[in-house]
C-alpha positions as CSV (number, residue, x, y, z in Angstrom):
1,M,199.3,32.8,-210.0
2,P,197.7,35.0,-207.5
3,A,195.5,33.1,-205.6
4,A,191.4,34.7,-206.0
5,P,190.4,37.2,-203.5
6,P,188.4,35.2,-200.5
7,S,184.7,35.6,-201.6
8,I,182.5,37.3,-199.0
9,N,179.1,35.6,-198.3
10,L,176.6,38.6,-197.2
11,T,173.6,36.5,-196.8
12,N,171.4,37.2,-193.5
13,H,173.4,40.5,-193.3
14,F,172.1,44.2,-193.1
15,L,173.7,46.6,-195.5
16,I,173.4,49.9,-194.0
17,A,173.6,52.6,-196.9
18,M,176.1,55.1,-196.0
19,P,175.3,59.2,-196.4
20,G,176.6,59.5,-199.5
21,L,174.4,57.1,-201.2
22,E,171.9,59.4,-202.8
23,D,169.9,56.6,-205.0
24,A,166.4,57.3,-204.3
25,A,165.5,53.6,-203.8
26,F,168.6,53.3,-201.5
27,A,169.0,56.6,-199.6
28,R,169.4,56.1,-196.1
29,S,168.2,52.0,-196.4
30,V,168.5,49.0,-194.8
31,V,168.2,46.2,-197.1
32,Y,168.2,42.2,-195.5
33,L,170.5,40.5,-198.0
34,C,168.3,36.7,-198.5
35,E,171.6,35.8,-200.8
36,H,174.5,36.5,-201.6
37,N,176.9,34.1,-203.9
38,E,179.4,34.5,-206.9
39,R,176.4,35.3,-209.3
40,G,175.1,38.3,-207.7
41,A,172.7,39.4,-204.5
42,L,169.4,39.4,-203.4
43,G,167.6,41.5,-201.0
44,L,164.9,43.5,-199.3
45,V,164.8,46.7,-198.0
46,I,163.2,46.8,-194.7
47,N,162.7,50.3,-194.0
48,K,160.9,51.9,-196.9
49,P,156.9,51.8,-196.4
50,T,154.4,52.6,-198.5
51,D,151.1,53.9,-198.0
52,I,149.4,50.7,-198.3
53,S,148.6,48.8,-195.3
54,L,148.8,44.8,-195.1
55,Q,144.5,44.9,-194.9
56,K,144.6,47.0,-198.2
57,L,146.9,44.9,-199.7
58,F,144.8,41.8,-198.7
59,R,141.7,43.5,-200.5
60,T,143.4,43.9,-203.9
61,V,144.3,40.2,-204.0
62,D,140.5,39.4,-202.8
63,L,141.5,37.5,-199.4
64,N,140.4,39.2,-196.2
65,L,143.5,39.5,-193.6
66,G,142.4,37.1,-190.6
67,R,145.0,38.5,-188.7
68,A,144.5,41.5,-186.5
69,D,148.1,42.1,-185.2
70,L,149.2,42.2,-189.1
71,S,146.4,44.6,-190.1
72,Q,147.8,48.5,-190.0
73,Q,151.5,47.2,-190.6
74,S,152.7,48.8,-193.9
75,V,153.6,47.2,-197.1
76,L,157.3,48.1,-197.8
77,Q,159.1,49.0,-200.8
78,G,161.2,46.1,-201.3
79,G,163.6,47.6,-204.0
80,P,163.5,49.0,-207.6
81,V,163.0,45.8,-209.3
82,Q,159.5,44.1,-209.9
83,T,157.9,46.6,-207.6
84,E,154.5,44.7,-208.6
85,R,155.5,41.6,-207.1
86,G,154.9,40.7,-203.2
87,F,157.8,39.0,-201.5
88,V,157.2,37.8,-197.9
89,L,159.8,37.7,-195.5
90,H,158.6,35.3,-192.2
91,D,159.6,33.0,-189.9
92,P,159.7,29.4,-190.8
93,I,156.6,27.1,-189.6
94,V,158.3,23.5,-189.2
95,L,155.7,20.5,-189.3
96,P,156.6,17.3,-187.9
97,E,156.6,15.3,-191.5
98,Q,158.5,18.3,-193.1
99,P,162.2,17.9,-194.3
100,A,164.0,20.4,-192.3
101,D,165.5,22.1,-195.4
102,E,162.4,22.4,-197.0
103,S,159.2,25.2,-196.7
104,I,155.7,24.3,-196.4
105,Y,154.8,27.3,-199.1
106,A,155.4,26.8,-202.9
107,A,157.8,29.4,-203.8
108,T,160.3,29.8,-201.0
109,M,163.7,30.7,-200.4
110,T,165.1,29.2,-197.0
111,I,168.0,31.6,-195.9
112,P,170.4,30.3,-193.4
113,G,170.0,32.0,-190.3
114,G,166.4,31.2,-189.8
115,L,163.8,33.0,-191.9
116,E,162.3,32.3,-195.1
117,M,161.2,34.5,-198.3
118,T,158.4,33.6,-200.4
119,T,156.4,35.1,-203.5
120,S,153.7,32.3,-203.9
121,K,150.3,33.0,-202.7
122,D,149.4,30.4,-200.4
123,V,151.8,32.2,-197.3
124,L,148.7,34.8,-197.6
125,E,145.9,32.5,-198.1
126,A,147.4,30.9,-194.7
127,L,147.3,34.6,-193.3
128,A,143.7,35.0,-194.5
129,E,142.7,31.9,-192.5
130,G,144.2,33.6,-189.4
131,A,147.3,31.1,-189.5
132,G,150.6,31.2,-191.0
133,P,154.3,32.5,-190.1
134,R,153.8,34.6,-186.6
135,R,156.2,37.4,-187.6
136,V,156.0,38.6,-191.4
137,L,157.1,41.5,-193.4
138,I,155.7,41.9,-196.7
139,A,157.4,44.3,-199.8
140,L,156.5,45.1,-203.0
141,G,159.6,44.6,-205.2
142,Y,163.3,43.7,-204.4
143,A,167.0,44.7,-204.6
144,S,169.5,43.1,-207.0
145,W,173.0,42.9,-207.9
146,G,174.7,41.2,-210.6
147,E,178.0,39.1,-210.5
148,G,180.4,41.8,-208.5
149,Q,178.5,44.8,-208.4
150,L,177.5,44.6,-204.7
151,E,181.2,43.7,-203.9
152,A,182.3,47.2,-206.1
153,E,179.7,49.3,-204.1
154,L,181.1,47.6,-201.2
155,A,184.8,49.1,-202.0
156,D,183.4,52.6,-202.9
157,N,182.1,52.8,-199.5
158,S,178.2,52.9,-200.3
159,W,177.4,50.7,-197.8
160,L,178.0,49.2,-194.2
161,T,177.6,45.5,-193.4
162,V,176.7,43.7,-189.8
163,D,175.0,40.5,-189.0
164,A,171.3,40.5,-189.5
165,D,169.3,41.3,-186.2
166,Q,165.7,39.9,-186.1
167,A,164.3,42.3,-183.9
168,V,165.0,45.0,-186.0
169,I,163.1,43.8,-188.9
170,F,160.1,42.7,-187.0
171,D,160.2,44.3,-183.6
172,T,161.3,47.9,-184.3
173,P,159.1,50.3,-186.0
174,V,159.9,51.5,-189.4
175,G,161.2,54.7,-188.7
176,E,163.7,53.5,-186.6
177,R,165.4,50.6,-188.1
178,Y,167.7,52.4,-189.9
179,E,169.2,53.9,-186.6
180,R,168.8,50.5,-184.9
181,A,171.0,48.7,-187.6
182,L,173.7,51.1,-187.0
183,A,173.5,50.8,-183.7
184,L,174.5,47.3,-184.2
185,L,177.8,48.4,-185.0
186,G,178.1,50.8,-182.4
187,L,177.2,54.0,-184.5
188,Q,175.1,56.8,-184.9
189,S,173.9,58.1,-188.2
190,W,175.2,61.9,-187.1
191,M,178.9,60.0,-186.3
192,I,179.0,58.9,-190.1
193,A,177.5,61.9,-191.6
194,P,179.6,64.0,-194.7
195,E,180.9,67.2,-192.8
196,A,178.9,70.3,-193.7
197,G,181.6,73.0,-195.7
198,H,182.3,76.2,-194.2
199,A,183.3,79.0,-196.2
């Protein structure tokens, strides 16, 4: 009986869309994978801004954003699934009495590699009080792949993959994140662009 192919785990990696990927939700996108296992994958697109600022988003949920450093940051289009729901990617906050593998926020996924992704309102309430995580990215919706689906897309050369760099997520302007993610592989977009046809 042949051995099963080794499974890949791309948690805490970037997926970088290849130029041939023309799906509107994913063209020229960089996806941060929060989870990847045999059941599928879940991630957030980190480079597709909406026209909603965090300040405006907070007002729609009846909160005042207490963090001037975040007020003009754009809410992102995190992916095509549950686009009415907010997802907060952020640094963990560790309290002395808190177990290392537990978040202080209610509905939170701890991502190996040092970040957390929270869907509960308590993280927004902390930001409203001027506290909360130092670095945050807020997205509406997420991207997901069923069992074997992402592996098939990788086999079709739809995506490049690279270890995630938090500086690309939090310190790089949204419009530069695609090129910065490619640069982690030593690439620039013109190097992988489809060849123009000549008659």
